[in-house]
Backbone of each chain as ProteinMPNN parsed JSONL, in Angstrom:
{"seq_chain_A": "MKKMLVLGTILSGVFLFSISEAVQTKLVIRAKSKDAKFVGTKMGGALVVIKESETGRVLVEGLTAGETGDTGKIMKAPKTRFGHIADGAAGFETVIDISEPTLITIDVSAPYMHKDNLIKSSTQMWLIPGKNITGEGIIIEVPGFSVDAHAPESAKLANGKAVITVQARIVMI", "coords_chain_A": {"N_chain_A": [[-46.732, -29.537, -21.688], [-44.002, -29.563, -21.509], [-43.469, -26.87, -21.975], [-44.475, -25.715, -19.662], [-42.748, -26.631, -17.693], [-40.381, -25.333, -18.345], [-41.161, -22.695, -17.981], [-41.649, -22.782, -15.271], [-39.087, -23.116, -14.283], [-37.926, -20.726, -14.968], [-39.47, -18.977, -13.477], [-38.858, -19.813, -10.882], [-36.253, -19.036, -10.815], [-36.479, -16.269, -11.011], [-37.857, -15.855, -8.69], [-35.996, -16.668, -6.736], [-34.099, -14.72, -7.148], [-35.536, -12.475, -6.46], [-35.867, -12.72, -3.721], [-33.361, -12.552, -2.756], [-31.227, -11.031, -0.485], [-29.281, -8.293, 0.797], [-26.337, -9.236, 2.386], [-24.387, -8.977, 5.262], [-20.956, -8.911, 5.057], [-17.905, -9.663, 6.338], [-14.634, -8.273, 6.1], [-11.138, -8.246, 6.1], [-8.407, -6.272, 5.423], [-4.958, -6.132, 4.82], [-1.909, -4.317, 4.611], [1.262, -5.099, 3.63], [4.593, -4.3, 3.912], [7.106, -4.885, 1.512], [9.617, -7.182, 2.303], [9.505, -6.346, 4.881], [7.474, -5.233, 7.638], [3.988, -4.918, 8.68], [1.981, -2.234, 7.382], [1.121, 0.294, 9.399], [-0.339, 2.461, 11.866], [1.843, 4.048, 12.52], [3.061, 4.803, 10.116], [1.135, 6.346, 9.096], [-0.716, 4.731, 8.092], [-2.208, 2.619, 5.508], [-3.921, 3.45, 2.584], [-6.945, 2.025, 1.835], [-8.936, 1.026, -0.775], [-11.901, -0.293, -1.809], [-13.476, -1.646, -4.529], [-16.301, -2.342, -6.636], [-15.665, -4.539, -9.113], [-16.849, -4.752, -11.668], [-18.264, -2.405, -12.181], [-16.741, -0.357, -11.159], [-17.559, 1.063, -9.03], [-17.098, 2.527, -5.863], [-17.057, 0.699, -2.968], [-16.243, 0.788, -0.329], [-13.907, 2.615, 1.676], [-10.863, 3.216, 3.496], [-8.418, 3.563, 6.164], [-5.625, 1.518, 7.049], [-4.919, 0.509, 10.377], [-3.081, 0.307, 13.441], [-0.562, -1.817, 14.951], [2.78, -2.689, 13.742], [3.242, -5.349, 13.809], [4.362, -8.711, 14.744], [7.722, -9.111, 14.949], [9.283, -11.448, 15.034], [7.594, -13.479, 13.999], [7.001, -12.452, 11.483], [9.416, -11.733, 10.208], [11.438, -13.524, 10.874], [10.741, -16.25, 11.519], [10.378, -19.426, 9.845], [8.29, -19.624, 6.974], [5.116, -21.163, 6.902], [2.537, -23.247, 5.514], [-0.712, -22.142, 6.09], [0.221, -20.925, 8.321], [0.272, -18.29, 10.731], [0.943, -14.889, 10.399], [0.037, -12.439, 10.926], [-1.05, -11.859, 13.38], [-2.488, -9.623, 15.525], [-1.556, -7.509, 14.038], [-1.54, -4.445, 12.064], [-4.477, -3.454, 10.292], [-7.309, -3.117, 8.056], [-10.533, -3.2, 8.834], [-13.705, -4.109, 7.673], [-17.207, -4.068, 6.763], [-19.16, -5.342, 4.258], [-22.092, -4.991, 2.391], [-23.541, -7.343, 0.446], [-25.446, -8.989, -2.091], [-25.074, -10.987, -3.815], [-22.504, -13.162, -5.162], [-19.635, -11.24, -5.624], [-17.276, -9.711, -7.662], [-14.492, -8.091, -6.531], [-12.267, -5.277, -6.503], [-9.301, -4.526, -4.905], [-7.522, -1.865, -3.833], [-4.493, -0.797, -2.491], [-2.751, 1.766, -1.015], [0.309, 3.036, 0.029], [3.045, 4.618, 1.804], [0.589, 6.31, 3.663], [1.16, 8.577, 5.061], [3.303, 9.788, 3.818], [2.81, 11.213, 1.087], [4.124, 11.731, -1.293], [5.533, 9.498, -1.687], [3.809, 7.454, -2.18], [2.85, 4.189, -3.004], [0.979, 2.075, -5.028], [-0.678, -0.984, -4.674], [-2.538, -3.685, -6.016], [-5.279, -6.036, -6.005], [-7.596, -8.637, -6.907], [-10.671, -10.257, -5.97], [-13.228, -12.721, -5.416], [-15.99, -11.913, -3.566], [-18.076, -13.497, -1.363], [-21.439, -13.581, -0.366], [-21.89, -13.293, 3.092], [-19.737, -14.907, 3.693], [-17.174, -14.589, 5.551], [-13.998, -12.925, 5.44], [-11.652, -13.046, 7.433], [-9.343, -12.978, 10.231], [-6.161, -13.673, 9.153], [-6.835, -12.364, 6.895], [-6.911, -10.512, 3.81], [-3.803, -10.166, 2.542], [-1.86, -7.723, 1.21], [0.969, -7.029, -0.616], [3.239, -4.328, -0.519], [5.683, -2.921, -2.408], [8.913, -1.319, -1.975], [10.711, 1.701, -0.922], [10.358, 4.402, 1.4], [11.405, 7.505, 0.684], [12.834, 10.387, 1.911], [14.099, 13.282, 1.112], [16.399, 15.937, 1.804], [17.693, 19.219, 1.273], [19.554, 22.319, 1.216], [17.637, 25.266, 0.334], [18.884, 27.076, -1.273], [22.137, 27.845, -2.656], [25.404, 29.315, -2.674], [27.767, 30.264, -5.157], [31.199, 29.814, -4.675], [34.472, 30.63, -5.256], [34.051, 29.621, -7.796], [32.552, 27.332, -7.48], [29.917, 25.377, -5.956], [29.068, 23.58, -3.114], [26.712, 21.248, -2.383], [24.971, 19.889, 0.221], [23.269, 16.928, 0.654], [20.739, 15.226, 2.338], [19.124, 12.213, 3.228], [16.331, 10.503, 4.459], [15.622, 7.189, 4.694], [13.334, 4.682, 4.649], [11.642, 1.521, 5.066], [8.574, 1.005, 3.328]], "CA_chain_A": [[-46.089, -29.934, -20.421], [-42.617, -29.12, -21.584], [-43.469, -25.407, -21.826], [-44.726, -25.392, -18.253], [-41.525, -26.884, -16.92], [-39.441, -24.248, -18.626], [-41.679, -21.509, -17.295], [-41.436, -22.979, -13.839], [-37.672, -22.888, -13.997], [-37.683, -19.277, -15.031], [-40.119, -18.353, -12.315], [-38.098, -20.091, -9.659], [-35.056, -18.195, -10.881], [-36.889, -14.905, -10.66], [-38.219, -15.887, -7.277], [-34.767, -16.683, -5.936], [-33.459, -13.417, -7.277], [-36.29, -11.44, -5.765], [-35.738, -12.804, -2.26], [-31.972, -12.394, -2.328], [-31.064, -9.798, 0.278], [-27.903, -7.949, 1.107], [-25.813, -9.925, 3.558], [-23.172, -8.34, 5.755], [-19.801, -9.779, 4.859], [-16.728, -9.021, 6.953], [-13.413, -8.361, 5.305], [-9.968, -7.596, 6.691], [-7.341, -6.028, 4.438], [-3.696, -5.707, 5.443], [-0.842, -3.921, 3.695], [2.559, -5.515, 4.175], [5.743, -3.78, 3.184], [7.975, -5.95, 1.023], [10.809, -7.38, 3.127], [9.334, -5.687, 6.182], [6.276, -5.598, 8.409], [2.716, -4.381, 8.209], [1.872, -0.775, 7.373], [0.136, 0.655, 10.414], [-0.564, 3.85, 12.253], [3.125, 4.769, 12.563], [3.326, 5.367, 8.785], [-0.09, 6.99, 8.635], [-1.582, 3.688, 7.543], [-2.306, 2.434, 4.061], [-5.283, 3.75, 2.118], [-7.574, 0.859, 1.21], [-10.144, 1.345, -1.543], [-12.508, -1.524, -2.322], [-14.424, -1.3, -5.585], [-16.96, -3.395, -7.391], [-14.831, -4.566, -10.317], [-17.622, -4.615, -12.901], [-18.722, -1.027, -12.409], [-15.785, 0.612, -10.621], [-18.179, 1.765, -7.898], [-16.389, 2.339, -4.597], [-17.908, 0.113, -1.935], [-15.794, 1.284, 0.969], [-12.484, 2.951, 1.743], [-10.41, 3.576, 4.835], [-6.982, 3.405, 6.414], [-5.206, 0.481, 7.985], [-4.489, 1.078, 11.656], [-2.573, -0.674, 14.385], [0.886, -2.007, 15.076], [3.424, -3.277, 12.563], [3.196, -6.804, 13.924], [5.373, -9.469, 15.483], [8.932, -9.222, 14.128], [9.707, -12.852, 14.959], [6.726, -14.234, 13.089], [6.99, -11.887, 10.126], [10.732, -11.581, 9.586], [12.44, -14.535, 11.238], [10.264, -17.637, 11.519], [10.104, -19.987, 8.513], [6.882, -19.535, 6.588], [4.447, -22.439, 6.729], [1.175, -23.164, 5.001], [-1.705, -21.846, 7.133], [0.859, -20.236, 9.437], [-0.235, -16.927, 10.918], [1.977, -13.868, 10.622], [-0.599, -11.126, 11.099], [-1.71, -11.742, 14.682], [-2.357, -8.321, 16.18], [-0.954, -6.5, 13.159], [-2.433, -3.426, 11.511], [-5.364, -3.859, 9.206], [-8.527, -2.339, 7.827], [-11.674, -4.11, 8.949], [-14.92, -3.49, 7.159], [-18.342, -4.945, 6.477], [-19.75, -4.956, 2.968], [-23.388, -5.623, 2.131], [-23.688, -7.83, -0.931], [-26.547, -9.941, -2.217], [-24.64, -12.064, -4.701], [-21.041, -13.165, -5.278], [-19.23, -9.987, -6.273], [-15.837, -9.557, -7.896], [-14.064, -6.785, -6.032], [-10.872, -4.856, -6.7], [-8.796, -3.911, -3.676], [-6.322, -1.044, -4.015], [-3.839, -0.403, -1.242], [-1.707, 2.765, -1.266], [1.07, 3.301, 1.252], [2.571, 5.026, 3.129], [-0.338, 7.429, 3.52], [1.757, 9.747, 5.712], [4.233, 10.422, 2.871], [2.062, 11.044, -0.168], [5.048, 11.739, -2.433], [6.108, 8.156, -1.81], [2.733, 6.456, -2.24], [2.9, 3.101, -3.986], [-0.307, 1.367, -5.007], [-0.743, -2.394, -5.058], [-3.937, -4.068, -6.19], [-5.629, -7.421, -6.288], [-9.035, -8.865, -7.056], [-11.166, -11.509, -5.402], [-14.681, -12.86, -5.336], [-16.549, -11.832, -2.216], [-19.294, -14.298, -1.32], [-22.288, -13.066, 0.731], [-21.863, -13.977, 4.381], [-18.504, -15.687, 3.889], [-16.225, -13.599, 6.053], [-12.559, -13.092, 5.213], [-11.075, -12.398, 8.615], [-8.076, -13.593, 10.632], [-5.075, -13.073, 8.374], [-7.467, -11.485, 5.909], [-6.212, -10.409, 2.522], [-2.537, -9.449, 2.733], [-1.362, -7.175, -0.061], [2.345, -6.561, -0.439], [3.581, -3.043, -1.136], [7.143, -2.87, -2.51], [9.571, -0.022, -2.063], [11.188, 2.502, 0.209], [9.915, 5.781, 1.525], [12.616, 8.34, 0.679], [12.539, 11.783, 2.254], [15.382, 13.958, 0.908], [16.483, 17.347, 2.196], [18.88, 19.987, 0.878], [19.256, 23.747, 1.372], [16.885, 25.786, -0.811], [19.789, 27.798, -2.165], [23.574, 27.759, -2.359], [26.145, 30.36, -3.391], [29.046, 29.866, -5.749], [32.394, 30.392, -4.051], [35.629, 30.153, -6.027], [33.592, 28.926, -8.992], [31.799, 26.099, -7.243], [29.045, 25.308, -4.769], [28.899, 22.202, -2.619], [25.368, 21.106, -1.812], [24.843, 18.691, 1.052], [21.934, 16.315, 0.559], [20.512, 14.185, 3.335], [17.872, 11.507, 2.957], [15.869, 9.476, 5.401], [15.105, 6.103, 3.857], [12.751, 3.601, 5.459], [10.728, 0.625, 4.368], [7.181, 1.441, 3.335]], "C_chain_A": [[-44.661, -29.41, -20.369], [-42.519, -27.605, -21.358], [-43.635, -25.011, -20.359], [-43.479, -25.586, -17.395], [-40.513, -25.757, -17.106], [-39.861, -22.989, -17.878], [-41.425, -21.597, -15.782], [-39.992, -22.711, -13.448], [-37.359, -21.394, -13.99], [-38.271, -18.584, -13.802], [-39.34, -18.599, -11.024], [-36.828, -19.245, -9.627], [-35.37, -16.767, -10.477], [-37.207, -14.832, -9.174], [-36.983, -15.837, -6.384], [-34.087, -15.316, -5.957], [-34.192, -12.369, -6.433], [-36.133, -11.525, -4.246], [-34.286, -12.657, -1.798], [-31.808, -11.037, -1.653], [-29.592, -9.545, 0.547], [-27.491, -8.628, 2.41], [-24.52, -9.242, 3.978], [-22.006, -9.323, 5.691], [-18.556, -9.052, 5.363], [-15.481, -9.273, 6.117], [-12.296, -7.62, 6.046], [-8.893, -7.486, 5.614], [-6.097, -5.564, 5.2], [-2.693, -5.344, 4.35], [0.481, -4.295, 4.343], [3.666, -4.974, 3.292], [6.629, -4.938, 2.737], [9.255, -6.0, 1.85], [10.706, -6.659, 4.468], [7.969, -6.07, 6.763], [5.029, -4.897, 7.869], [2.682, -2.851, 8.327], [0.738, -0.386, 8.325], [0.111, 2.137, 10.69], [0.72, 4.681, 12.202], [3.453, 5.438, 11.224], [2.084, 6.073, 8.223], [-1.063, 6.006, 8.02], [-1.444, 3.549, 6.036], [-3.751, 2.723, 3.677], [-5.82, 2.526, 1.369], [-8.846, 1.322, 0.496], [-10.667, 0.047, -2.155], [-13.612, -1.146, -3.304], [-15.092, -2.547, -6.146], [-16.286, -3.419, -8.763], [-15.618, -4.263, -11.581], [-17.954, -3.157, -13.209], [-17.706, 0.027, -11.982], [-16.335, 1.377, -9.43], [-17.416, 1.463, -6.605], [-17.376, 1.828, -3.546], [-17.542, 0.646, -0.557], [-14.323, 1.681, 0.854], [-12.135, 3.373, 3.157], [-8.935, 3.297, 4.975], [-6.717, 2.203, 7.318], [-4.722, 1.166, 9.259], [-4.007, -0.044, 12.555], [-1.062, -0.774, 14.333], [1.451, -2.699, 13.833], [3.512, -4.802, 12.637], [4.398, -7.399, 14.628], [6.597, -9.73, 14.592], [9.365, -10.676, 13.953], [8.894, -13.645, 13.952], [6.847, -13.763, 11.645], [8.353, -12.004, 9.442], [11.685, -12.757, 9.827], [11.959, -15.972, 11.099], [10.04, -18.138, 10.095], [8.614, -19.934, 8.216], [6.314, -20.932, 6.38], [3.048, -22.225, 6.172], [0.22, -23.03, 6.195], [-1.068, -21.185, 8.368], [0.357, -18.801, 9.522], [0.935, -15.968, 11.142], [1.351, -12.536, 11.033], [-1.271, -10.938, 12.453], [-1.446, -10.371, 15.311], [-1.793, -7.222, 15.304], [-2.017, -5.574, 12.575], [-3.282, -3.981, 10.377], [-6.511, -2.893, 9.073], [-9.681, -3.326, 7.827], [-12.927, -3.409, 8.473], [-16.002, -4.548, 6.99], [-18.986, -4.444, 5.198], [-21.063, -5.719, 2.783], [-23.452, -6.048, 0.67], [-24.779, -8.897, -0.956], [-26.199, -11.092, -3.149], [-23.106, -12.056, -4.749], [-20.586, -11.977, -6.127], [-17.711, -9.953, -6.435], [-15.441, -8.158, -7.445], [-12.59, -6.546, -6.351], [-10.437, -4.12, -5.45], [-7.503, -3.167, -4.005], [-5.777, -0.654, -2.651], [-2.711, 0.566, -1.582], [-1.02, 3.121, 0.042], [2.437, 3.872, 0.884], [1.724, 6.294, 3.024], [0.247, 8.709, 4.105], [2.676, 10.514, 4.748], [3.662, 10.272, 1.467], [2.955, 11.084, -1.401], [5.609, 10.342, -2.693], [5.04, 7.065, -1.939], [2.966, 5.445, -3.359], [1.58, 2.348, -3.871], [-0.148, -0.076, -5.47], [-2.215, -2.791, -5.113], [-4.093, -5.571, -6.332], [-7.14, -7.498, -6.479], [-9.408, -10.17, -6.379], [-12.691, -11.529, -5.481], [-15.075, -12.805, -3.864], [-17.902, -12.537, -2.25], [-20.155, -13.821, -0.141], [-22.199, -13.928, 1.986], [-20.616, -14.795, 4.66], [-17.378, -14.716, 4.267], [-14.782, -13.953, 5.71], [-11.879, -12.347, 6.353], [-9.779, -13.127, 9.006], [-6.925, -12.904, 9.91], [-5.631, -12.062, 7.372], [-6.764, -11.562, 4.574], [-4.967, -9.565, 2.755], [-2.019, -9.021, 1.37], [0.019, -6.583, 0.175], [2.576, -5.252, -1.191], [5.109, -2.95, -1.201], [7.666, -1.445, -2.393], [10.012, 0.586, -0.753], [10.452, 3.84, 0.227], [11.181, 6.629, 1.657], [12.213, 9.791, 0.92], [13.852, 12.56, 2.224], [15.299, 15.427, 1.303], [17.789, 17.949, 1.696], [18.548, 21.448, 1.11], [18.53, 24.272, 0.133], [17.789, 26.508, -1.803], [21.233, 27.619, -1.708], [24.29, 28.826, -3.18], [27.452, 29.799, -3.95], [30.181, 30.559, -5.007], [33.597, 29.767, -4.737], [35.187, 29.266, -7.184], [32.858, 27.619, -8.735], [30.931, 26.214, -5.978], [28.888, 23.845, -4.388], [27.556, 22.116, -1.896], [25.302, 19.791, -1.035], [23.399, 18.198, 0.995], [21.835, 15.212, 1.606], [19.171, 13.52, 3.048], [17.58, 10.506, 4.062], [15.17, 8.416, 4.568], [14.609, 4.973, 4.756], [11.876, 2.711, 4.576], [9.328, 1.233, 4.383], [6.457, 0.66, 4.41]], "O_chain_A": [[-44.187, -28.897, -19.355], [-41.629, -27.119, -20.661], [-42.996, -24.071, -19.887], [-43.201, -24.8, -16.49], [-39.882, -25.296, -16.155], [-39.053, -22.316, -17.239], [-41.044, -20.626, -15.129], [-39.723, -22.138, -12.393], [-36.637, -20.885, -13.133], [-37.642, -17.725, -13.185], [-39.188, -17.705, -10.191], [-36.384, -18.8, -8.569], [-34.638, -16.139, -9.713], [-36.864, -13.864, -8.495], [-36.922, -15.079, -5.416], [-33.579, -14.828, -4.947], [-33.582, -11.513, -5.791], [-36.253, -10.513, -3.556], [-34.011, -12.64, -0.599], [-32.212, -10.012, -2.203], [-28.77, -10.461, 0.526], [-28.216, -8.591, 3.404], [-23.659, -8.961, 3.144], [-22.085, -10.434, 6.216], [-18.204, -7.976, 4.88], [-15.306, -10.334, 5.517], [-12.492, -6.514, 6.549], [-8.521, -8.474, 4.98], [-6.173, -4.724, 6.097], [-2.642, -5.984, 3.3], [0.786, -3.868, 5.456], [3.667, -5.172, 2.077], [6.872, -5.868, 3.506], [9.899, -4.974, 2.07], [11.722, -6.395, 5.113], [7.396, -7.102, 6.414], [5.022, -4.362, 6.761], [3.268, -2.264, 9.237], [-0.432, -0.691, 8.09], [0.49, 2.955, 9.852], [0.687, 5.869, 11.881], [4.053, 6.513, 11.198], [2.004, 6.356, 7.027], [-2.105, 6.393, 7.492], [-0.675, 4.259, 5.388], [-4.685, 2.296, 4.356], [-5.221, 2.06, 0.4], [-9.721, 1.936, 1.105], [-9.969, -0.623, -2.917], [-14.552, -0.428, -2.963], [-14.533, -3.643, -6.132], [-16.331, -2.429, -9.493], [-15.111, -3.588, -12.477], [-17.925, -2.736, -14.365], [-17.801, 1.181, -12.399], [-15.657, 2.244, -8.88], [-17.127, 0.308, -6.292], [-18.399, 2.458, -3.278], [-18.41, 0.92, 0.272], [-13.589, 1.14, 0.027], [-12.99, 3.827, 3.917], [-8.278, 2.851, 4.034], [-7.489, 1.913, 8.231], [-4.181, 2.271, 9.214], [-4.456, -1.185, 12.452], [-0.38, 0.069, 13.751], [0.713, -3.219, 12.996], [3.819, -5.462, 11.644], [5.318, -6.696, 15.047], [6.518, -10.472, 13.613], [9.763, -11.087, 12.863], [9.447, -14.396, 13.148], [6.802, -14.562, 10.709], [8.441, -12.329, 8.258], [12.631, -12.956, 9.066], [12.7, -16.825, 10.609], [9.575, -17.391, 9.235], [7.783, -20.169, 9.094], [6.95, -21.783, 5.758], [2.454, -21.159, 6.338], [0.355, -23.744, 7.189], [-1.76, -20.92, 9.351], [0.054, -18.177, 8.505], [1.805, -16.218, 11.976], [2.058, -11.614, 11.44], [-1.988, -9.958, 12.654], [-0.3, -10.018, 15.589], [-1.572, -6.109, 15.781], [-3.212, -5.871, 12.59], [-2.859, -4.852, 9.618], [-6.667, -1.97, 9.872], [-9.796, -4.174, 6.942], [-13.182, -2.257, 8.825], [-15.745, -5.75, 7.064], [-19.316, -3.264, 5.075], [-21.13, -6.93, 2.993], [-23.421, -5.211, -0.232], [-25.002, -9.607, 0.025], [-26.951, -12.06, -3.255], [-22.482, -11.049, -4.412], [-21.104, -11.75, -7.22], [-16.963, -10.142, -5.475], [-15.99, -7.163, -7.92], [-11.791, -7.476, -6.454], [-11.117, -3.204, -4.987], [-6.513, -3.777, -4.408], [-6.525, -0.231, -1.769], [-1.814, 0.226, -2.354], [-1.669, 3.462, 1.031], [2.933, 3.639, -0.219], [2.121, 7.248, 2.355], [-0.126, 9.807, 3.691], [2.809, 11.734, 4.847], [3.988, 9.326, 0.749], [2.596, 10.536, -2.443], [6.096, 10.048, -3.785], [5.348, 5.879, -1.817], [3.242, 5.808, -4.502], [1.123, 2.025, -2.774], [0.438, -0.349, -6.518], [-3.033, -2.287, -4.343], [-3.166, -6.279, -6.725], [-7.861, -6.53, -6.236], [-8.581, -11.07, -6.229], [-13.342, -10.491, -5.598], [-14.559, -13.555, -3.035], [-18.763, -12.21, -3.067], [-19.644, -13.674, 0.969], [-22.407, -15.14, 1.939], [-20.458, -15.323, 5.76], [-16.732, -14.115, 3.409], [-14.398, -15.123, 5.693], [-11.572, -11.16, 6.239], [-9.19, -13.82, 8.176], [-6.737, -11.694, 10.04], [-4.997, -11.058, 7.049], [-6.107, -12.552, 4.252], [-5.061, -8.393, 3.12], [-1.772, -9.848, 0.493], [0.208, -5.743, 1.055], [2.165, -5.093, -2.34], [5.765, -2.904, -0.16], [6.95, -0.484, -2.676], [9.741, 0.084, 0.338], [9.991, 4.331, -0.804], [11.934, 6.489, 2.62], [11.362, 10.342, 0.22], [14.63, 12.513, 3.177], [14.26, 16.07, 1.152], [18.836, 17.302, 1.691], [17.371, 21.797, 1.194], [18.765, 23.798, -0.979], [17.512, 26.553, -3.002], [21.512, 27.293, -0.555], [23.83, 29.196, -4.26], [28.135, 28.99, -3.321], [30.118, 31.761, -4.746], [33.733, 28.545, -4.796], [35.853, 28.286, -7.516], [32.572, 26.876, -9.673], [31.182, 27.023, -5.085], [28.612, 22.989, -5.23], [27.31, 22.828, -0.923], [25.55, 18.718, -1.585], [22.452, 18.942, 1.25], [22.73, 14.378, 1.74], [18.204, 14.183, 2.672], [18.454, 9.774, 4.525], [14.236, 8.715, 3.823], [15.374, 4.389, 5.524], [11.439, 3.105, 3.495], [8.947, 1.899, 5.346], [5.258, 0.852, 4.612]]}, "seq_chain_B": "MNYAGPSTFQGEVTVSKNGDYEIIVYSYDPQTGNTGVDKVNVKVN", "coords_chain_B": {"N_chain_B": [[25.945, 8.275, -1.674], [26.518, 8.313, 1.842], [26.256, 6.296, 4.802], [24.681, 7.817, 7.54], [23.663, 7.563, 10.039], [20.888, 6.04, 11.852], [18.716, 4.898, 9.425], [19.388, 7.017, 7.817], [21.048, 8.855, 5.265], [23.8, 10.535, 3.687], [25.146, 12.898, 1.364], [27.227, 14.714, -1.01], [26.893, 17.2, -3.521], [28.577, 18.722, -6.12], [28.539, 21.711, -7.875], [29.128, 23.942, -10.657], [27.99, 26.04, -11.906], [25.646, 28.752, -12.059], [22.107, 28.519, -11.397], [18.918, 26.732, -11.506], [18.555, 23.765, -9.865], [17.583, 20.344, -9.926], [17.69, 17.783, -7.731], [17.878, 14.36, -7.716], [17.198, 11.763, -5.59], [17.739, 8.4, -5.129], [16.902, 5.098, -3.938], [17.964, 1.72, -3.757], [17.644, -1.704, -3.396], [19.263, -4.483, -4.166], [18.817, -7.072, -3.295], [16.158, -7.374, -2.541], [14.745, -5.953, -4.392], [13.491, -3.671, -3.742], [12.77, -0.242, -4.206], [13.086, 3.373, -4.241], [12.303, 6.895, -4.486], [13.12, 10.367, -4.188], [12.862, 13.914, -4.69], [14.667, 16.992, -4.71], [14.823, 20.564, -4.85], [17.213, 23.019, -5.694], [18.487, 26.27, -5.651], [21.152, 27.809, -7.207], [23.313, 30.502, -6.865]], "CA_chain_B": [[25.655, 8.787, -0.34], [27.077, 7.489, 2.901], [25.438, 6.099, 6.002], [24.881, 8.933, 8.467], [22.831, 7.322, 11.224], [19.765, 5.144, 11.581], [17.821, 5.222, 8.295], [19.768, 8.314, 7.246], [22.205, 8.84, 4.371], [24.194, 11.895, 3.34], [26.115, 13.018, 0.287], [27.455, 16.078, -1.489], [26.884, 17.43, -4.965], [29.323, 19.939, -6.439], [28.164, 22.31, -9.16], [30.005, 25.083, -10.969], [27.241, 27.06, -12.665], [24.389, 29.216, -11.468], [20.897, 27.951, -12.007], [18.0, 25.94, -10.677], [18.9, 22.342, -9.978], [16.73, 19.331, -9.298], [18.519, 16.648, -7.311], [17.057, 13.153, -7.554], [17.796, 10.772, -4.683], [17.038, 7.112, -5.227], [17.435, 3.978, -3.16], [17.792, 0.448, -4.478], [18.161, -2.876, -2.699], [19.261, -5.565, -5.165], [18.353, -8.34, -2.714], [14.687, -7.43, -2.458], [14.117, -5.224, -5.488], [12.847, -2.455, -3.25], [13.317, 1.015, -4.71], [12.354, 4.568, -3.818], [12.852, 8.129, -5.062], [12.612, 11.68, -3.795], [13.535, 14.982, -5.439], [14.754, 18.286, -4.037], [15.227, 21.654, -5.741], [18.19, 23.937, -5.101], [18.879, 27.392, -6.516], [22.569, 28.187, -7.025], [23.539, 31.835, -7.425]], "C_chain_B": [[26.178, 7.793, 0.696], [26.108, 7.396, 4.084], [25.737, 7.207, 7.009], [24.046, 8.781, 9.734], [21.656, 6.449, 10.849], [18.843, 5.673, 10.475], [18.206, 6.516, 7.572], [21.05, 8.199, 6.418], [22.502, 10.275, 3.938], [25.228, 11.88, 2.225], [26.263, 14.466, -0.145], [27.448, 16.112, -3.006], [27.619, 18.735, -5.211], [28.914, 20.444, -7.816], [29.022, 23.555, -9.388], [29.29, 26.164, -11.774], [26.002, 27.479, -11.882], [23.215, 28.514, -12.131], [20.038, 27.236, -10.995], [18.272, 24.461, -10.929], [17.823, 21.486, -9.31], [17.629, 18.131, -8.987], [17.594, 15.454, -7.04], [17.819, 12.146, -6.697], [17.022, 9.466, -4.84], [17.694, 6.085, -4.322], [17.103, 2.691, -3.907], [18.425, -0.668, -3.668], [18.115, -4.057, -3.676], [18.756, -6.896, -4.617], [16.843, -8.473, -2.739], [14.004, -6.806, -3.664], [13.39, -3.978, -5.02], [13.556, -1.213, -3.793], [12.508, 2.18, -4.155], [13.053, 5.807, -4.346], [12.274, 9.333, -4.338], [13.429, 12.721, -4.552], [13.566, 16.246, -4.599], [15.252, 19.323, -5.037], [16.151, 22.613, -5.005], [18.516, 25.032, -6.112], [20.326, 27.771, -6.194], [22.773, 29.554, -7.663], [24.835, 32.428, -6.898]], "O_chain_B": [[26.263, 6.591, 0.443], [25.279, 8.275, 4.322], [26.897, 7.5, 7.296], [23.761, 9.764, 10.418], [21.444, 6.149, 9.674], [18.272, 6.757, 10.589], [17.413, 7.046, 6.794], [22.007, 7.535, 6.817], [21.605, 11.112, 3.833], [26.069, 10.985, 2.143], [25.516, 15.338, 0.301], [27.922, 15.196, -3.678], [27.317, 19.747, -4.578], [28.94, 19.7, -8.797], [29.564, 24.14, -8.45], [29.924, 27.098, -12.265], [25.398, 26.691, -11.155], [23.307, 27.995, -13.244], [20.364, 27.141, -9.812], [18.221, 23.984, -12.062], [17.245, 21.852, -8.287], [18.244, 17.549, -9.882], [16.659, 15.538, -6.243], [18.93, 11.734, -7.031], [15.799, 9.437, -4.699], [18.873, 6.186, -3.985], [16.088, 2.598, -4.597], [19.596, -0.592, -3.297], [17.037, -4.571, -3.974], [18.316, -7.755, -5.381], [16.313, -9.566, -2.936], [12.836, -7.082, -3.937], [12.74, -3.302, -5.817], [14.785, -1.15, -3.831], [11.393, 2.002, -3.664], [14.252, 5.781, -4.622], [11.114, 9.337, -3.929], [14.544, 12.448, -4.999], [12.622, 16.542, -3.867], [16.007, 19.002, -5.955], [15.911, 22.973, -3.852], [18.786, 24.753, -7.28], [20.669, 28.021, -5.039], [22.458, 29.758, -8.835], [25.193, 33.549, -7.26]]}, "name": "protein", "num_of_chains": 2, "seq": "MKKMLVLGTILSGVFLFSISEAVQTKLVIRAKSKDAKFVGTKMGGALVVIKESETGRVLVEGLTAGETGDTGKIMKAPKTRFGHIADGAAGFETVIDISEPTLITIDVSAPYMHKDNLIKSSTQMWLIPGKNITGEGIIIEVPGFSVDAHAPESAKLANGKAVITVQARIVMIMNYAGPSTFQGEVTVSKNGDYEIIVYSYDPQTGNTGVDKVNVKVN"}
């Protein structure tokens, strides 16, 4: 009798596994510049790569798109628990088919427009089949500045010295 | 470097020898910890 119960448990486990099907699960990823707003189309977006953590397999990748967001909510208003700062701000929306809870790694690289200045931030989370992560979504902070320096390609010595003028455009990522 | 307009900074480097130079420009905000770097190459002859 005891053996039968054990077998039954195993069979039910196999049965549950066999009927588990991929479920579409929505996910929104946003890249937020540290001390600034969301990385959107203006900066070429942020490259989002979502991988299955266990295997490293890429599940989906794409760019955030949209506006940088509401300055008042993001930069001025006091932060509150459950408060929304990302309304209408840039993001990357995707749907991932998973059949079981899956640990995923999310890499965000920005600004995509200035590849010399790309900074990558990462996080991990468990994605549960059918449990959408939308609204604010997952907000990943990207620290740093985008620095774009310019100088003449060449300069000539005059009276034993050359003065080189360097100009740099510096903006938040 | 000095402020030279919105999001723009300017400075001068004086050298006294010929050669290939790499100029490294960095930014640093002690309040936020934000940093950034870019490099430019200049040939002096």
